[in-house]
MMTF fields as JSON, N, C-alpha, C and O atoms, coordinates in Angstrom:
{
  "mmtfVersion": "1.0.0",
  "mmtfProducer": "UNKNOWN",
  "numBonds": 439,
  "numAtoms": 440,
  "numGroups": 110,
  "numChains": 1,
  "numModels": 1,
  "chainsPerModel": [1],
  "groupsPerChain": [110],
  "chainIdList": ["A"],
  "bondAtomList": [4, 2, 8, 6, 12, 10, 16, 14, 20, 18, 24, 22, 28, 26, 32, 30, 36, 34, 40, 38, 44, 42, 48, 46, 52, 50, 56, 54, 60, 58, 64, 62, 68, 66, 72, 70, 76, 74, 80, 78, 84, 82, 88, 86, 92, 90, 96, 94, 100, 98, 104, 102, 108, 106, 112, 110, 116, 114, 120, 118, 124, 122, 128, 126, 132, 130, 136, 134, 140, 138, 144, 142, 148, 146, 152, 150, 156, 154, 160, 158, 164, 162, 168, 166, 172, 170, 176, 174, 180, 178, 184, 182, 188, 186, 192, 190, 196, 194, 200, 198, 204, 202, 208, 206, 212, 210, 216, 214, 220, 218, 224, 222, 228, 226, 232, 230, 236, 234, 240, 238, 244, 242, 248, 246, 252, 250, 256, 254, 260, 258, 264, 262, 268, 266, 272, 270, 276, 274, 280, 278, 284, 282, 288, 286, 292, 290, 296, 294, 300, 298, 304, 302, 308, 306, 312, 310, 316, 314, 320, 318, 324, 322, 328, 326, 332, 330, 336, 334, 340, 338, 344, 342, 348, 346, 352, 350, 356, 354, 360, 358, 364, 362, 368, 366, 372, 370, 376, 374, 380, 378, 384, 382, 388, 386, 392, 390, 396, 394, 400, 398, 404, 402, 408, 406, 412, 410, 416, 414, 420, 418, 424, 422, 428, 426, 432, 430, 436, 434],
  "bondOrderList": [1, 1, 1, 1, 1, 1, 1, 1, 1, 1, 1, 1, 1, 1, 1, 1, 1, 1, 1, 1, 1, 1, 1, 1, 1, 1, 1, 1, 1, 1, 1, 1, 1, 1, 1, 1, 1, 1, 1, 1, 1, 1, 1, 1, 1, 1, 1, 1, 1, 1, 1, 1, 1, 1, 1, 1, 1, 1, 1, 1, 1, 1, 1, 1, 1, 1, 1, 1, 1, 1, 1, 1, 1, 1, 1, 1, 1, 1, 1, 1, 1, 1, 1, 1, 1, 1, 1, 1, 1, 1, 1, 1, 1, 1, 1, 1, 1, 1, 1, 1, 1, 1, 1, 1, 1, 1, 1, 1, 1],
  "groupList": [{"groupName": "MET", "atomNameList": ["N", "CA", "C", "O"], "elementList": ["N", "C", "C", "O"], "formalChargeList": [0, 0, 0, 0], "bondAtomList": [1, 0, 2, 1, 3, 2], "bondOrderList": [1, 1, 2], "singleLetterCode": "M", "chemCompType": "L-PEPTIDE LINKING"}, {"groupName": "THR", "atomNameList": ["N", "CA", "C", "O"], "elementList": ["N", "C", "C", "O"], "formalChargeList": [0, 0, 0, 0], "bondAtomList": [1, 0, 2, 1, 3, 2], "bondOrderList": [1, 1, 2], "singleLetterCode": "T", "chemCompType": "L-PEPTIDE LINKING"}, {"groupName": "ARG", "atomNameList": ["N", "CA", "C", "O"], "elementList": ["N", "C", "C", "O"], "formalChargeList": [0, 0, 0, 0], "bondAtomList": [1, 0, 2, 1, 3, 2], "bondOrderList": [1, 1, 2], "singleLetterCode": "R", "chemCompType": "L-PEPTIDE LINKING"}, {"groupName": "VAL", "atomNameList": ["N", "CA", "C", "O"], "elementList": ["N", "C", "C", "O"], "formalChargeList": [0, 0, 0, 0], "bondAtomList": [1, 0, 2, 1, 3, 2], "bondOrderList": [1, 1, 2], "singleLetterCode": "V", "chemCompType": "L-PEPTIDE LINKING"}, {"groupName": "TYR", "atomNameList": ["N", "CA", "C", "O"], "elementList": ["N", "C", "C", "O"], "formalChargeList": [0, 0, 0, 0], "bondAtomList": [1, 0, 2, 1, 3, 2], "bondOrderList": [1, 1, 2], "singleLetterCode": "Y", "chemCompType": "L-PEPTIDE LINKING"}, {"groupName": "GLU", "atomNameList": ["N", "CA", "C", "O"], "elementList": ["N", "C", "C", "O"], "formalChargeList": [0, 0, 0, 0], "bondAtomList": [1, 0, 2, 1, 3, 2], "bondOrderList": [1, 1, 2], "singleLetterCode": "E", "chemCompType": "L-PEPTIDE LINKING"}, {"groupName": "LEU", "atomNameList": ["N", "CA", "C", "O"], "elementList": ["N", "C", "C", "O"], "formalChargeList": [0, 0, 0, 0], "bondAtomList": [1, 0, 2, 1, 3, 2], "bondOrderList": [1, 1, 2], "singleLetterCode": "L", "chemCompType": "L-PEPTIDE LINKING"}, {"groupName": "ILE", "atomNameList": ["N", "CA", "C", "O"], "elementList": ["N", "C", "C", "O"], "formalChargeList": [0, 0, 0, 0], "bondAtomList": [1, 0, 2, 1, 3, 2], "bondOrderList": [1, 1, 2], "singleLetterCode": "I", "chemCompType": "L-PEPTIDE LINKING"}, {"groupName": "ASP", "atomNameList": ["N", "CA", "C", "O"], "elementList": ["N", "C", "C", "O"], "formalChargeList": [0, 0, 0, 0], "bondAtomList": [1, 0, 2, 1, 3, 2], "bondOrderList": [1, 1, 2], "singleLetterCode": "D", "chemCompType": "L-PEPTIDE LINKING"}, {"groupName": "ALA", "atomNameList": ["N", "CA", "C", "O"], "elementList": ["N", "C", "C", "O"], "formalChargeList": [0, 0, 0, 0], "bondAtomList": [1, 0, 2, 1, 3, 2], "bondOrderList": [1, 1, 2], "singleLetterCode": "A", "chemCompType": "L-PEPTIDE LINKING"}, {"groupName": "GLY", "atomNameList": ["N", "CA", "C", "O"], "elementList": ["N", "C", "C", "O"], "formalChargeList": [0, 0, 0, 0], "bondAtomList": [1, 0, 2, 1, 3, 2], "bondOrderList": [1, 1, 2], "singleLetterCode": "G", "chemCompType": "PEPTIDE LINKING"}, {"groupName": "LYS", "atomNameList": ["N", "CA", "C", "O"], "elementList": ["N", "C", "C", "O"], "formalChargeList": [0, 0, 0, 0], "bondAtomList": [1, 0, 2, 1, 3, 2], "bondOrderList": [1, 1, 2], "singleLetterCode": "K", "chemCompType": "L-PEPTIDE LINKING"}, {"groupName": "ASN", "atomNameList": ["N", "CA", "C", "O"], "elementList": ["N", "C", "C", "O"], "formalChargeList": [0, 0, 0, 0], "bondAtomList": [1, 0, 2, 1, 3, 2], "bondOrderList": [1, 1, 2], "singleLetterCode": "N", "chemCompType": "L-PEPTIDE LINKING"}, {"groupName": "SER", "atomNameList": ["N", "CA", "C", "O"], "elementList": ["N", "C", "C", "O"], "formalChargeList": [0, 0, 0, 0], "bondAtomList": [1, 0, 2, 1, 3, 2], "bondOrderList": [1, 1, 2], "singleLetterCode": "S", "chemCompType": "L-PEPTIDE LINKING"}, {"groupName": "PRO", "atomNameList": ["N", "CA", "C", "O"], "elementList": ["N", "C", "C", "O"], "formalChargeList": [0, 0, 0, 0], "bondAtomList": [1, 0, 2, 1, 3, 2], "bondOrderList": [1, 1, 2], "singleLetterCode": "P", "chemCompType": "L-PEPTIDE LINKING"}, {"groupName": "HIS", "atomNameList": ["N", "CA", "C", "O"], "elementList": ["N", "C", "C", "O"], "formalChargeList": [0, 0, 0, 0], "bondAtomList": [1, 0, 2, 1, 3, 2], "bondOrderList": [1, 1, 2], "singleLetterCode": "H", "chemCompType": "L-PEPTIDE LINKING"}, {"groupName": "TRP", "atomNameList": ["N", "CA", "C", "O"], "elementList": ["N", "C", "C", "O"], "formalChargeList": [0, 0, 0, 0], "bondAtomList": [1, 0, 2, 1, 3, 2], "bondOrderList": [1, 1, 2], "singleLetterCode": "W", "chemCompType": "L-PEPTIDE LINKING"}, {"groupName": "PHE", "atomNameList": ["N", "CA", "C", "O"], "elementList": ["N", "C", "C", "O"], "formalChargeList": [0, 0, 0, 0], "bondAtomList": [1, 0, 2, 1, 3, 2], "bondOrderList": [1, 1, 2], "singleLetterCode": "F", "chemCompType": "L-PEPTIDE LINKING"}],
  "groupTypeList": [0, 1, 1, 2, 3, 4, 5, 6, 0, 7, 7, 7, 8, 9, 8, 3, 8, 8, 0, 3, 10, 11, 8, 3, 7, 12, 11, 9, 11, 1, 0, 3, 5, 9, 8, 10, 10, 13, 3, 14, 1, 3, 8, 15, 16, 10, 2, 2, 2, 4, 9, 4, 14, 7, 12, 15, 11, 1, 5, 10, 3, 4, 13, 3, 6, 5, 7, 3, 1, 5, 9, 14, 12, 6, 8, 5, 3, 8, 2, 17, 6, 2, 6, 9, 8, 5, 3, 3, 2, 15, 11, 6, 7, 2, 6, 14, 8, 9, 5, 9, 1, 2, 2, 10, 6, 7, 10, 9, 9, 10],
  "groupIdList": [1, 2, 3, 4, 5, 6, 7, 8, 9, 10, 11, 12, 13, 14, 15, 16, 17, 18, 19, 20, 21, 22, 23, 24, 25, 26, 27, 28, 29, 30, 31, 32, 33, 34, 35, 36, 37, 38, 39, 40, 41, 42, 43, 44, 45, 46, 47, 48, 49, 50, 51, 52, 53, 54, 55, 56, 57, 58, 59, 60, 61, 62, 63, 64, 65, 66, 67, 68, 69, 70, 71, 72, 73, 74, 75, 76, 77, 78, 79, 80, 81, 82, 83, 84, 85, 86, 87, 88, 89, 90, 91, 92, 93, 94, 95, 96, 97, 98, 99, 100, 101, 102, 103, 104, 105, 106, 107, 108, 109, 110],
  "secStructList": [7, 7, 7, 3, 3, 3, 3, 3, 3, 3, 3, 3, 3, 6, 6, 1, 7, 2, 2, 2, 2, 2, 2, 2, 2, 2, 2, 2, 2, 2, 2, 2, 2, 2, 6, 6, 7, 3, 3, 3, 3, 3, 3, 3, 3, 3, 3, 3, 3, 3, 3, 3, 3, 3, 6, 6, 3, 3, 3, 3, 3, 3, 3, 3, 3, 3, 3, 3, 3, 7, 7, 1, 7, 7, 2, 2, 2, 2, 2, 2, 2, 2, 2, 7, 6, 6, 3, 3, 3, 3, 3, 3, 3, 3, 7, 7, 2, 2, 2, 2, 2, 2, 6, 6, 1, 1, 7, 6, 6, 7],
  "xCoordList": [0.839, 0.0, 0.872, 1.988, 0.352, 1.089, 0.655, -0.491, 1.585, 1.295, 0.592, 1.018, -0.466, -1.231, -1.174, -1.06, -1.255, -1.252, -2.545, -2.936, -3.196, -4.464, -4.362, -3.514, -5.238, -5.372, -6.83, -7.74, -7.044, -8.388, -8.613, -7.916, -9.589, -9.962, -11.239, -12.201, -11.233, -12.395, -12.777, -11.929, -14.061, -14.567, -15.504, -16.542, -15.106, -15.886, -16.762, -16.344, -17.965, -18.875, -18.199, -17.644, -18.24, -17.567, -18.201, -17.549, -19.465, -20.143, -19.754, -20.091, -19.055, -18.659, -17.437, -16.571, -17.38, -16.244, -14.947, -14.945, -13.851, -12.556, -12.118, -11.578, -12.34, -11.932, -12.718, -12.159, -13.99, -14.806, -14.315, -14.249, -13.971, -13.435, -12.125, -11.909, -11.238, -9.958, -10.155, -9.4, -11.169, -11.474, -11.881, -11.506, -12.64, -13.053, -11.822, -11.696, -10.914, -9.687, -8.84, -8.339, -8.686, -7.895, -8.522, -7.802, -9.849, -10.538, -10.275, -9.997, -10.363, -10.089, -8.646, -8.373, -7.719, -6.301, -6.084, -5.337, -6.72, -6.608, -7.159, -6.597, -8.258, -8.852, -7.907, -7.798, -7.231, -6.27, -5.108, -4.694, -4.584, -3.437, -3.798, -2.939, -5.047, -5.484, -5.455, -5.28, -5.625, -5.589, -4.187, -4.018, -3.172, -1.797, -1.285, -0.169, -2.071, -1.64, -0.945, -0.787, -0.537, 0.067, -0.46, -0.896, -0.409, -0.816, 0.378, 0.502, 1.282, 2.502, 2.262, 3.005, 1.237, 0.978, -0.508, -1.352, -0.804, -2.149, -1.998, -1.362, -2.585, -2.47, -3.786, -4.794, -3.783, -4.98, -5.012, -4.185, -5.956, -6.066, -6.801, -6.651, -7.596, -8.351, -9.681, -10.183, -10.234, -11.554, -11.456, -10.662, -12.281, -12.313, -13.76, -14.691, -13.915, -15.225, -15.57, -14.715, -16.817, -17.276, -17.442, -17.634, -17.37, -17.631, -19.122, -19.498, -19.959, -21.406, -21.949, -21.328, -23.094, -23.642, -23.98, -24.515, -23.656, -23.996, -24.794, -24.298, -26.008, -26.905, -27.028, -26.997, -27.165, -27.332, -26.126, -26.262, -24.964, -23.731, -22.717, -22.772, -21.787, -20.844, -19.395, -18.51, -19.123, -17.745, -17.626, -18.572, -16.419, -16.108, -14.639, -13.864, -14.251, -12.861, -12.296, -12.787, -11.256, -10.693, -9.445, -8.625, -9.305, -8.097, -7.835, -8.766, -6.539, -6.149, -5.169, -4.161, -5.464, -4.607, -4.002, -4.705, -2.714, -2.07, -2.005, -1.508, -2.506, -2.622, -1.786, -1.912, -0.931, -0.145, -0.584, -0.452, -1.104, -1.631, -1.536, -1.481, -1.518, -1.617, -3.031, -3.335, -3.884, -5.265, -5.944, -5.757, -6.725, -7.357, -8.396, -8.67, -8.969, -9.95, -10.023, -9.484, -10.683, -10.848, -12.335, -12.767, -13.115, -14.564, -14.977, -15.922, -14.281, -14.643, -14.474, -15.32, -13.384, -13.146, -14.198, -14.75, -14.473, -15.477, -16.844, -17.554, -17.213, -18.507, -18.568, -19.581, -17.502, -17.458, -17.67, -18.427, -17.0, -17.101, -18.478, -18.974, -19.09, -20.45, -21.459, -22.415, -21.251, -22.203, -21.947, -22.843, -20.756, -20.421, -21.184, -21.071, -21.961, -22.757, -21.892, -22.324, -20.683, -19.802, -19.179, -18.737, -19.144, -18.503, -19.512, -20.569, -19.158, -20.018, -19.783, -20.729, -18.505, -18.123, -16.778, -16.0, -16.523, -15.195, -14.949, -15.881, -13.684, -13.317, -12.043, -11.041, -12.074, -10.924, -10.509, -11.301, -9.255, -8.759, -7.446, -6.681, -7.201, -5.922, -4.962, -5.266, -3.809, -2.808, -2.133, -1.87, -1.853, -1.078, 0.306, 0.847, 0.87, 2.167, 3.256, 4.12, 3.228, 4.251, 4.173, 5.201, 2.955, 2.782, 3.177, 3.796, 2.827, 3.194, 4.708, 5.256, 5.382, 6.842, 7.446, 8.41, 6.883, 7.372, 7.278, 8.159, 6.207, 6.018, 6.858, 6.93, 7.487, 8.315, 7.537, 8.036, 6.315, 5.477, 5.717, 5.5, 6.165, 6.567, 7.87, 8.183, 8.616, 9.882, 9.674, 8.555, 10.716, 10.643, 10.174, 9.55, 10.477, 10.046, 8.561, 7.932, 7.951, 6.522, 5.92, 4.713],
  "yCoordList": [-1.196, 0.0, 1.244, 1.239, 2.292, 3.546, 4.448, 4.412, 5.241, 6.175, 7.4, 7.958, 7.8, 8.97, 10.009, 9.668, 11.269, 12.351, 13.137, 13.509, 13.379, 14.094, 15.283, 15.324, 16.243, 17.373, 17.387, 17.383, 17.405, 17.362, 18.623, 18.866, 19.425, 20.601, 20.281, 19.758, 20.599, 20.367, 21.702, 22.396, 22.059, 23.267, 22.834, 22.214, 23.181, 22.85, 24.049, 25.197, 23.781, 24.832, 25.667, 25.115, 26.988, 27.879, 27.827, 28.184, 27.388, 27.318, 26.083, 25.986, 25.144, 23.902, 24.166, 24.971, 23.486, 23.599, 23.199, 22.283, 23.88, 23.61, 22.16, 21.578, 21.573, 20.178, 19.223, 18.254, 19.491, 18.637, 18.752, 17.75, 19.962, 20.16, 19.433, 18.81, 19.503, 18.804, 17.294, 16.566, 16.822, 15.383, 14.904, 13.806, 15.716, 15.352, 15.246, 14.296, 16.222, 16.205, 14.978, 14.291, 14.71, 13.555, 12.239, 11.301, 12.15, 10.921, 10.677, 9.548, 11.741, 11.593, 11.156, 10.287, 11.753, 11.392, 9.933, 9.214, 9.498, 8.116, 7.127, 6.049, 7.501, 6.623, 6.447, 5.347, 7.509, 7.424, 6.522, 5.66, 6.722, 5.943, 4.477, 3.607, 4.188, 2.801, 2.026, 0.807, 2.723, 2.082, 2.053, 1.718, 2.4, 2.34, 3.64, 3.676, 4.704, 5.99, 6.815, 6.375, 8.007, 8.92, 10.324, 10.663, 11.128, 12.523, 13.354, 13.676, 13.713, 14.419, 15.805, 16.244, 16.503, 17.838, 18.064, 17.638, 18.742, 19.232, 20.732, 21.163, 21.513, 22.96, 23.535, 23.506, 24.061, 24.672, 26.139, 26.927, 26.505, 27.892, 28.746, 29.968, 28.102, 28.844, 29.348, 28.88, 30.308, 30.842, 31.773, 32.714, 31.484, 32.285, 32.617, 31.899, 33.697, 34.127, 33.386, 33.224, 32.94, 32.283, 33.308, 34.494, 32.86, 33.726, 34.068, 35.117, 33.176, 33.374, 32.629, 31.666, 33.051, 32.377, 30.904, 30.568, 30.052, 28.632, 28.309, 28.482, 27.848, 27.539, 28.735, 28.57, 29.925, 31.184, 31.535, 32.295, 31.01, 31.311, 31.896, 31.638, 32.688, 33.388, 33.005, 33.464, 32.165, 31.79, 30.303, 29.654, 29.778, 28.393, 28.265, 29.2, 27.1, 26.82, 25.873, 24.758, 26.329, 25.611, 24.831, 25.317, 23.621, 22.815, 22.109, 21.687, 21.982, 21.31, 20.193, 20.432, 18.979, 17.823, 17.374, 17.288, 17.089, 16.462, 14.973, 14.57, 14.156, 12.717, 11.998, 12.271, 11.076, 10.234, 8.794, 8.298, 8.133, 6.788, 5.96, 6.496, 4.662, 3.731, 3.193, 2.444, 3.567, 3.092, 3.56, 4.704, 2.695, 3.076, 4.184, 4.922, 4.302, 5.37, 5.734, 5.034, 6.812, 7.289, 7.412, 8.37, 6.423, 6.473, 6.508, 7.211, 5.758, 5.694, 7.059, 7.475, 7.746, 9.083, 10.054, 10.85, 9.99, 10.857, 10.642, 11.608, 9.407, 9.087, 9.625, 10.201, 9.446, 9.962, 11.482, 12.001, 12.183, 13.641, 14.115, 15.142, 13.367, 13.723, 13.569, 14.339, 12.576, 12.298, 13.091, 13.208, 13.632, 14.375, 15.697, 16.503, 15.917, 17.135, 18.379, 19.474, 18.232, 19.373, 19.903, 21.051, 19.075, 19.436, 20.165, 19.631, 21.409, 22.196, 21.787, 21.527, 21.734, 21.315, 20.592, 20.787, 19.757, 19.157, 18.937, 18.765, 18.948, 18.772, 17.952, 18.312, 16.862, 15.983, 16.024, 15.703, 16.423, 16.445, 15.681, 15.636, 15.085, 14.419, 15.434, 16.074, 15.579, 16.504, 15.897, 14.695, 16.7, 16.202, 15.751, 16.3, 14.755, 14.207, 15.272, 15.242, 16.213, 17.269, 18.146, 18.519, 18.475, 19.3, 18.522, 19.083, 17.247, 16.418, 16.285, 16.304, 16.15, 16.077, 17.408, 17.435, 18.512, 19.834, 20.069, 20.687, 19.572, 19.716, 18.722, 18.815, 17.78, 16.795, 15.664, 15.005, 15.425, 14.378, 13.018, 11.987, 13.007, 11.754, 12.016, 13.154, 10.953, 11.08, 11.324, 11.207, 11.654, 11.924, 10.701, 10.828, 9.5, 8.268, 8.065, 7.426, 8.632, 8.619, 7.275, 7.138],
  "zCoordList": [0.0, 0.0, 0.0, 0.52, -0.583, -0.607, 0.541, 0.989, 0.992, 2.063, 1.488, 0.476, 2.131, 1.723, 2.842, 4.019, 2.456, 3.432, 3.277, 2.17, 4.399, 4.419, 5.354, 6.245, 5.135, 6.049, 6.49, 5.661, 7.8, 8.365, 9.182, 10.167, 8.769, 9.537, 10.302, 9.739, 11.583, 12.432, 13.061, 13.623, 12.965, 13.602, 14.727, 14.495, 15.952, 17.149, 17.51, 17.357, 17.983, 18.438, 19.523, 20.474, 19.389, 20.342, 21.731, 22.713, 21.834, 23.132, 23.934, 25.114, 23.318, 23.98, 24.869, 24.526, 26.002, 26.912, 26.207, 25.385, 26.526, 25.869, 26.022, 25.082, 27.185, 27.412, 26.509, 25.995, 26.318, 25.439, 24.0, 23.289, 23.563, 22.215, 22.022, 20.982, 23.015, 22.922, 22.924, 22.28, 23.648, 23.647, 22.253, 21.843, 21.528, 20.166, 19.266, 18.493, 19.366, 18.564, 18.91, 18.021, 20.213, 20.657, 20.222, 19.879, 20.228, 19.79, 18.304, 17.897, 17.491, 16.056, 15.848, 15.02, 16.594, 16.496, 16.898, 16.235, 17.961, 18.433, 17.403, 17.207, 16.75, 15.741, 14.55, 14.007, 14.142, 13.041, 13.435, 12.661, 14.641, 15.108, 15.322, 15.181, 15.657, 15.852, 14.531, 14.534, 13.404, 12.088, 11.502, 10.33, 12.298, 11.834, 11.235, 10.717, 11.291, 10.768, 11.843, 12.982, 11.461, 12.43, 12.184, 11.083, 13.233, 13.156, 13.602, 14.783, 12.642, 13.019, 13.595, 14.474, 13.115, 13.647, 13.876, 13.087, 14.97, 15.26, 15.488, 16.449, 14.602, 14.657, 15.169, 14.462, 16.401, 16.984, 16.588, 17.046, 15.746, 15.297, 16.314, 16.333, 17.159, 18.16, 17.625, 16.603, 18.34, 18.02, 16.803, 16.782, 15.796, 14.567, 14.214, 14.579, 13.513, 13.054, 11.759, 10.889, 11.632, 10.411, 9.294, 9.559, 8.075, 6.925, 6.839, 6.315, 7.357, 7.377, 8.596, 9.046, 9.141, 10.334, 10.047, 8.991, 11.004, 10.937, 12.186, 13.299, 12.019, 13.143, 14.082, 15.302, 13.53, 14.268, 15.125, 16.084, 14.812, 15.548, 14.58, 13.377, 15.113, 14.246, 14.497, 13.775, 15.514, 15.831, 16.122, 16.568, 15.851, 16.158, 16.499, 16.296, 17.022, 17.386, 16.33, 16.157, 15.627, 14.491, 14.892, 15.671, 14.356, 14.497, 13.178, 12.492, 12.823, 11.586, 11.935, 12.601, 11.486, 11.719, 10.398, 9.391, 10.392, 9.244, 9.545, 10.596, 8.625, 8.832, 7.778, 6.584, 8.227, 7.326, 7.599, 8.718, 6.569, 6.774, 5.5, 4.394, 5.676, 4.555, 4.429, 3.5, 5.349, 5.326, 4.039, 3.624, 3.408, 2.15, 2.311, 1.364, 3.498, 3.711, 5.188, 6.046, 5.458, 6.83, 7.151, 7.793, 6.694, 6.873, 8.335, 8.693, 9.185, 10.6, 11.275, 12.066, 10.958, 11.512, 10.98, 11.74, 9.687, 9.076, 9.714, 9.994, 9.942, 10.562, 11.983, 12.381, 12.754, 14.124, 14.138, 14.958, 13.228, 13.21, 12.742, 13.204, 11.829, 11.389, 12.514, 12.605, 13.372, 14.447, 15.723, 16.559, 15.89, 17.109, 17.137, 16.213, 18.198, 18.33, 18.473, 18.112, 18.992, 19.226, 17.93, 17.877, 16.895, 15.63, 14.743, 14.407, 14.369, 13.485, 12.033, 11.289, 11.638, 10.3, 10.371, 11.305, 9.37, 9.221, 7.732, 6.947, 7.371, 5.964, 5.906, 6.524, 5.173, 5.004, 3.537, 2.65, 3.286, 1.915, 1.84, 2.803, 0.69, 0.449, -0.142, -1.148, 0.482, -0.032, -1.256, -1.281, -2.255, -3.396, -2.92, -1.96, -3.593, -3.18, -3.146, -2.269, -4.085, -4.117, -2.875, -2.308, -2.451, -1.252, 0.006, 0.909, 0.07, 1.217, 1.324, 2.426, 0.196, 0.183, 0.613, 1.377, 0.127, 0.493, 1.999, 2.597, 2.598, 4.04, 4.844, 6.069, 4.157, 4.848, 5.478, 6.39, 5.007, 5.587, 4.948, 5.585, 3.69, 3.038, 2.29, 1.941, 2.053, 1.332, -0.139, -0.639, -0.826, -2.266, -3.037, -4.091, -2.509, -3.179, -3.028, -3.872, -1.9, -1.651, -1.662, -1.462]
}
């Protein structure tokens, strides 16, 4: 199997307690690692204003995870985030190999 690199952005409801938000991030990270992947970086952006109101709210807490895995998919993580009440939005994208190499997440051989 080939190694793939993904970027996962999670937006937590700003009204949720900080510990509960961190638990959601840690659970997603644990689920990735349980499937043999790794999460080299977790970038907490903090509280940000939305571009438009979502569910009558204007702010959320943003976090971005870089995921390196050989797993063919991340359906279990995606399902968990869709069902979590604390998560307002999430977006999982596969980074192009050139960008992943530039960031030092995979070797040139990829």
